C-alpha positions as CSV (number, residue, x, y, z in Angstrom):
1,X,14.5,-19.5,-42.2
2,X,14.8,-22.8,-40.2
3,X,13.5,-23.2,-37.3
4,X,16.4,-24.1,-35.0
5,X,18.1,-21.4,-36.9
6,X,15.0,-18.8,-35.8
7,X,15.3,-19.9,-32.3
8,X,18.9,-19.0,-31.8
9,X,18.4,-15.2,-33.0
10,X,15.6,-14.8,-31.2
11,X,17.6,-15.9,-28.1
12,X,20.4,-13.1,-29.2
13,X,17.6,-10.7,-29.5
14,X,17.6,-8.0,-26.4
15,X,15.0,-8.6,-24.1
16,X,12.0,-6.3,-23.9
17,X,13.0,-3.3,-21.1
18,X,9.3,-3.4,-19.6
19,X,9.1,-6.6,-18.7
20,X,10.3,-8.6,-16.2
21,X,10.0,-6.5,-13.0
22,X,9.2,-8.5,-9.7
23,X,8.7,-5.3,-7.3
24,X,5.8,-2.9,-8.3
25,X,4.8,0.1,-6.1
26,X,1.2,1.4,-4.7
27,X,0.7,4.9,-4.0
28,X,-2.2,6.3,-1.6
29,X,-3.6,9.4,-2.0
30,X,-6.8,11.0,0.3
31,X,-7.7,14.5,-0.2
32,X,-6.1,16.6,-3.1
33,X,-7.0,20.4,-2.0
34,X,-5.3,23.3,-0.5
35,X,-8.6,23.7,2.1
36,X,-8.3,19.9,3.9
37,X,-6.4,18.5,6.5
38,X,-2.9,18.9,5.8
39,X,-2.3,15.3,7.6
40,X,-4.1,13.6,4.6
41,X,-4.0,16.3,1.6
42,X,-1.9,17.1,-1.3
43,X,-2.3,19.8,-3.6
44,X,-3.4,20.0,-7.2
45,X,-0.4,21.4,-8.1
46,X,1.4,18.8,-6.1
47,X,-0.6,15.8,-7.2
48,X,0.1,16.9,-10.9
49,X,3.9,17.4,-10.6
50,X,3.7,13.5,-9.2
51,X,1.9,12.8,-12.6
52,X,4.2,14.6,-14.6
53,X,7.1,12.9,-13.1
54,X,5.9,9.2,-13.6
55,X,5.0,10.1,-17.8
56,X,8.6,11.6,-17.8
57,X,10.8,8.9,-16.3
58,X,9.3,5.8,-17.7
59,X,7.1,4.4,-14.8
60,X,4.1,2.5,-16.4
61,X,1.3,2.9,-14.3
62,X,-0.9,0.3,-14.2
63,X,-4.4,-0.9,-12.6
64,X,-4.1,-2.1,-9.0
65,X,-6.4,-5.5,-9.9
66,X,-3.5,-6.0,-12.6
67,X,-1.1,-5.4,-10.0
68,X,-1.9,-7.8,-7.1
69,X,-2.6,-10.6,-9.6
70,X,0.3,-10.4,-11.6
71,X,2.3,-10.5,-7.9
72,X,0.0,-13.5,-6.4
73,X,0.6,-15.7,-9.5
74,X,4.1,-14.6,-9.8
75,X,3.7,-13.1,-13.6
76,X,6.3,-10.3,-14.4
77,X,5.3,-6.9,-14.1
78,X,6.7,-4.2,-15.8
79,X,9.5,-2.1,-14.8
80,X,9.2,0.8,-12.3
81,X,5.0,-0.4,-12.1
82,X,2.6,1.4,-9.8
83,X,-0.6,1.3,-8.8
84,X,-2.5,4.4,-7.9
85,X,-4.8,4.1,-4.8
86,X,-7.4,6.9,-2.7
87,X,-9.0,6.3,0.4
88,X,-11.8,7.2,1.7
89,X,-14.1,9.3,-1.2
90,X,-13.5,12.5,-1.2
91,X,-15.1,15.1,-3.8
92,X,-11.7,16.4,-4.7
93,X,-10.8,13.2,-5.6
94,X,-13.9,13.9,-8.3
95,X,-13.3,17.3,-8.7
96,X,-9.7,17.2,-9.0
97,X,-7.8,14.1,-9.4
98,X,-10.2,12.7,-11.8
99,X,-10.0,14.9,-14.4
100,X,-6.2,15.3,-13.8
101,X,-5.7,11.0,-14.2
102,X,-8.2,11.3,-17.3
103,X,-5.5,13.6,-19.0
104,X,-2.5,11.2,-18.7
105,X,-5.0,8.2,-19.1
106,X,-3.7,6.7,-15.9
107,X,-6.1,3.9,-14.5
108,X,-6.1,4.0,-10.2
109,X,-8.7,2.5,-7.4
110,X,-10.8,4.2,-5.3
111,X,-11.6,2.6,-1.6
112,X,-15.3,3.9,-0.1
113,X,-16.6,4.0,3.3
114,X,-19.6,3.8,2.7
115,X,-22.2,5.0,5.0
116,X,-21.0,8.9,4.4
117,X,-21.9,8.7,0.9
118,X,-25.4,7.2,1.9
119,X,-25.8,9.7,4.2
120,X,-24.8,13.0,1.5
121,X,-21.8,13.9,3.7
122,X,-20.3,17.1,3.5
123,X,-17.4,16.9,1.2
124,X,-17.6,13.2,0.1
125,X,-18.6,12.4,-3.4
126,X,-22.3,10.7,-4.0
127,X,-23.1,8.1,-6.2
128,X,-24.2,9.5,-9.2
129,X,-20.5,11.2,-9.6
130,X,-18.4,7.2,-8.2
131,X,-21.1,5.3,-10.9
132,X,-19.2,7.7,-13.7
133,X,-15.9,7.1,-12.2
134,X,-16.9,3.4,-12.1
135,X,-18.0,3.3,-15.7
136,X,-14.6,5.3,-17.0
137,X,-12.5,2.2,-15.6
138,X,-11.8,3.2,-11.7
139,X,-11.4,0.0,-9.6
140,X,-14.0,0.3,-6.3
141,X,-12.8,-0.9,-3.4
142,X,-13.6,-1.9,0.2
143,X,-13.3,0.5,3.2
144,X,-16.1,-0.8,5.3
145,X,-19.2,0.9,6.5
146,X,-18.3,3.7,8.3
147,X,-14.3,3.8,8.8
148,X,-14.2,2.3,12.0
149,X,-11.3,1.4,14.6
150,X,-11.3,-1.7,13.5
151,X,-9.1,-2.9,17.0
152,X,-11.8,-0.9,18.7
153,X,-13.7,-3.2,20.9
154,X,-17.3,-2.4,22.1
155,X,-17.2,-3.0,26.2
156,X,-18.6,-5.9,26.8
157,X,-17.8,-7.7,23.7
158,X,-16.1,-10.7,23.2
159,X,-13.2,-11.7,20.7
160,X,-15.7,-13.7,18.7
161,X,-18.6,-10.7,18.7
162,X,-16.2,-8.5,17.6
163,X,-14.8,-10.7,14.6
164,X,-18.2,-10.9,13.8
165,X,-19.5,-7.1,13.6
166,X,-16.4,-6.3,11.4
167,X,-17.3,-9.3,9.1
168,X,-21.1,-8.0,8.7
169,X,-19.8,-4.1,8.6
170,X,-17.3,-5.9,5.3
171,X,-19.6,-7.6,3.5
172,X,-22.4,-4.8,3.9
173,X,-19.5,-2.2,2.3
174,X,-19.3,-4.8,-0.5
175,X,-22.7,-5.6,-1.3
176,X,-23.6,-1.3,-1.3
177,X,-20.6,-1.5,-3.7
178,X,-21.8,-3.9,-5.6
179,X,-25.6,-2.7,-6.0
180,X,-24.2,1.2,-6.9
181,X,-21.7,0.4,-9.5
182,X,-21.8,-3.4,-10.7
183,X,-17.3,-3.6,-8.7
184,X,-16.8,-6.5,-6.3
185,X,-13.1,-7.0,-6.1
186,X,-12.8,-7.9,-2.7
187,X,-10.3,-5.6,-1.4
188,X,-10.5,-4.0,1.8
189,X,-8.1,-0.9,2.9
190,X,-8.1,-1.4,6.2
191,X,-9.4,2.3,7.9
192,X,-6.4,4.2,9.8
193,X,-4.1,1.1,8.3
194,X,-5.2,-1.2,11.5
195,X,-5.3,-4.0,11.5
196,X,-3.8,-7.4,13.6
197,X,-3.5,-11.0,13.0
198,X,-6.6,-12.2,14.1
199,X,-8.4,-9.4,11.7
200,X,-6.1,-10.9,8.5
201,X,-7.6,-14.1,9.7
202,X,-11.0,-13.0,9.0
203,X,-9.7,-11.6,5.6
204,X,-8.6,-14.8,4.8
205,X,-11.5,-16.7,5.5
206,X,-13.5,-14.5,3.1
207,X,-11.0,-14.5,0.4
208,X,-10.3,-10.7,0.3
209,X,-6.9,-8.8,-0.4
210,X,-5.6,-6.3,2.7
211,X,-4.1,-3.0,1.8
212,X,-2.7,-1.5,4.4
213,X,-0.7,2.1,5.2
214,X,2.8,1.2,5.6
215,X,5.2,2.1,3.4
216,X,7.1,0.3,1.0
217,X,7.1,-1.8,-2.4
218,X,5.4,-5.2,-3.2
219,X,6.5,-8.4,-4.5
220,X,6.1,-11.3,-4.9
221,X,6.8,-12.6,-1.0
222,X,4.5,-9.7,-0.4
223,X,1.8,-10.3,2.4
224,X,-1.4,-10.1,0.4
225,X,-3.3,-9.4,3.7
226,X,-1.6,-6.3,4.4
227,X,0.0,-5.2,1.1
228,X,2.2,-1.8,1.8
229,X,1.3,1.6,0.4
230,X,2.9,4.6,0.2
231,X,1.3,7.3,2.1
232,X,2.0,11.1,0.1
233,X,0.5,14.0,1.9
234,X,1.7,16.5,3.8
235,X,5.3,16.9,4.2
236,X,6.0,13.5,2.5
237,X,3.7,15.0,-1.0
238,X,6.9,17.0,-1.5
239,X,8.0,15.6,-5.0
240,X,11.7,15.7,-3.9
241,X,11.2,12.6,-1.2
242,X,8.3,11.4,-3.1
243,X,10.0,10.4,-6.0
244,X,12.2,8.1,-4.5
245,X,9.6,5.8,-3.6
246,X,8.6,5.6,-6.7
247,X,11.5,3.6,-7.3
248,X,11.6,1.4,-4.8
249,X,12.2,-2.3,-4.9
250,X,10.1,-5.0,-2.3
251,X,12.5,-7.1,-0.1
252,X,12.0,-10.7,1.0
253,X,11.9,-10.4,4.5
254,X,9.4,-11.6,6.8
255,X,8.6,-10.3,10.4
256,X,9.7,-13.5,12.8
257,X,8.7,-12.3,16.4
258,X,6.5,-9.7,17.5
259,X,3.6,-11.4,15.2
260,X,0.9,-8.5,15.5
261,X,1.5,-5.0,15.0
262,X,-0.2,-3.9,18.5
263,X,1.6,-3.3,21.1
264,X,1.9,-1.5,24.8
265,X,5.0,-0.9,24.1
266,X,6.6,2.2,23.6
267,X,10.1,0.7,22.3
268,X,9.0,-2.6,20.7
269,X,11.5,-4.4,19.5
270,X,11.1,-6.9,16.1
271,X,13.0,-9.4,15.0
272,X,13.0,-9.8,11.2
273,X,14.6,-11.8,8.2
274,X,15.6,-10.7,5.3
275,X,16.2,-13.5,2.4
276,X,18.8,-13.0,-0.2
277,X,18.6,-10.1,-3.0
278,X,20.3,-7.8,-4.9
279,X,21.7,-6.3,-2.4
280,X,24.6,-6.6,0.9
281,X,23.4,-7.6,4.3
282,X,25.8,-5.4,5.8
283,X,24.5,-2.1,3.6
284,X,20.7,-2.1,5.3
285,X,19.9,0.2,7.9
286,X,17.0,0.9,9.7
287,X,15.6,4.5,11.2
288,X,12.6,5.9,12.7
289,X,11.7,9.3,13.0
290,X,14.8,10.1,11.2
291,X,16.8,8.5,13.3
292,X,18.9,5.2,12.8
293,X,17.7,2.0,15.1
294,X,20.5,-0.2,16.4
295,X,20.3,-3.4,14.4
296,X,21.8,-6.7,16.3
297,X,22.2,-9.1,13.5
298,X,21.8,-12.8,15.1
299,X,22.6,-14.1,12.2
300,X,23.8,-11.7,9.2
301,X,25.4,-14.5,7.2
302,X,21.4,-15.5,6.9
303,X,19.6,-11.9,7.4
304,X,18.4,-12.3,11.0
305,X,18.3,-9.1,12.7
306,X,16.7,-7.9,15.9
307,X,16.1,-4.0,15.8
308,X,15.6,-2.5,19.2
309,X,15.7,0.9,19.2
310,X,16.6,3.3,22.1
311,X,14.0,6.1,22.2
312,X,10.6,6.0,23.3
313,X,7.4,6.4,20.1
314,X,4.4,8.0,20.9
315,X,1.0,8.4,19.5
316,X,-1.2,5.8,18.1
317,X,0.9,4.8,15.1
318,X,4.7,4.7,13.8
319,X,7.0,2.7,12.2
320,X,10.2,1.0,11.8
321,X,11.3,1.9,7.8
322,X,14.3,-0.6,6.9
323,X,16.2,0.0,3.2
324,X,19.6,-0.9,1.4
325,X,21.1,0.1,-2.1
326,X,20.3,-2.1,-4.8
327,X,23.9,-3.4,-6.4
328,X,23.5,-2.0,-9.7
329,X,20.5,0.3,-10.0
330,X,21.2,2.9,-7.4
331,X,17.3,2.5,-6.4
332,X,16.8,0.9,-2.8
333,X,14.6,-1.2,-1.1
334,X,12.3,-0.9,1.1
335,X,10.4,-2.0,3.8
336,X,8.3,-1.1,7.1
337,X,7.2,-2.5,10.3
338,X,3.9,-1.0,11.2
339,X,2.7,-0.7,15.3
340,X,-0.4,0.7,16.3
341,X,-0.2,1.2,20.4
342,X,-5.1,1.0,20.3
343,X,-5.1,2.0,24.0
344,X,-3.8,5.9,22.5
């Protein structure tokens, strides 16, 4: 066959349906148990249901490192790509989640706070168990030494001293993980999902990737110093709602103002800039605590909107969530704005 004819025939062939995605989803779990705090727990039965659903509905569970590297380089992911992560290092991950994930042949990542493991703290794995998981291909990431509130400064600490202390903690945890497992990916999962621009700048200077806990899909334009993950525990472990999140797509959106998620307001306003995608700006909806947030379009043709909530929010952390239906697939674009009141 002549080369030009062969090329024309190849052009007529259908594209591989699992190639070409610009979006992925990162899932976050903590305990896989029934005797641990409900706010950070999913039962082994429900966790198994999640894995069965991913298997039976043509999801592609891939390693977190592949997801991050592909998105940073603009390399397409498989369709419906999902990465599974765990934070902290609880023993239920080894006893319950690890065997289940192996039975499905699914890769996953584990973010460790090293001090509880060094101290043999109750309900945590030990280094022998972690080395076994590492040898089986589990990616081991950083969750700081003692799971600190990273925004919290000591009484007489300057900003420079605060950042130097955090840097020392971060690098000590990275050294310990490398010594114990041979792995060093320079991935940090922020404890409690808390960060601010100064912490992100520290990570950037140290060539770390940051993973947050604000929900949403990830894509080429995501913030690689605060990648979204879906926490799936308590009521959010329910498969009926979790499966919608498995399917989500990443908005290309930037937060115009304010620059920091840290706020003293109990009803902070935010300005967002949505770039064009396979959705209509008029169909974007934003909400918090299941209540709609009024949307004030500053320039709807160019996706510029201000959210000014009518309600007051309590607690240390809360989120505004924005979604829009994809024009073709029925899936949803999803983005969340993280807020932290560090005085609470």
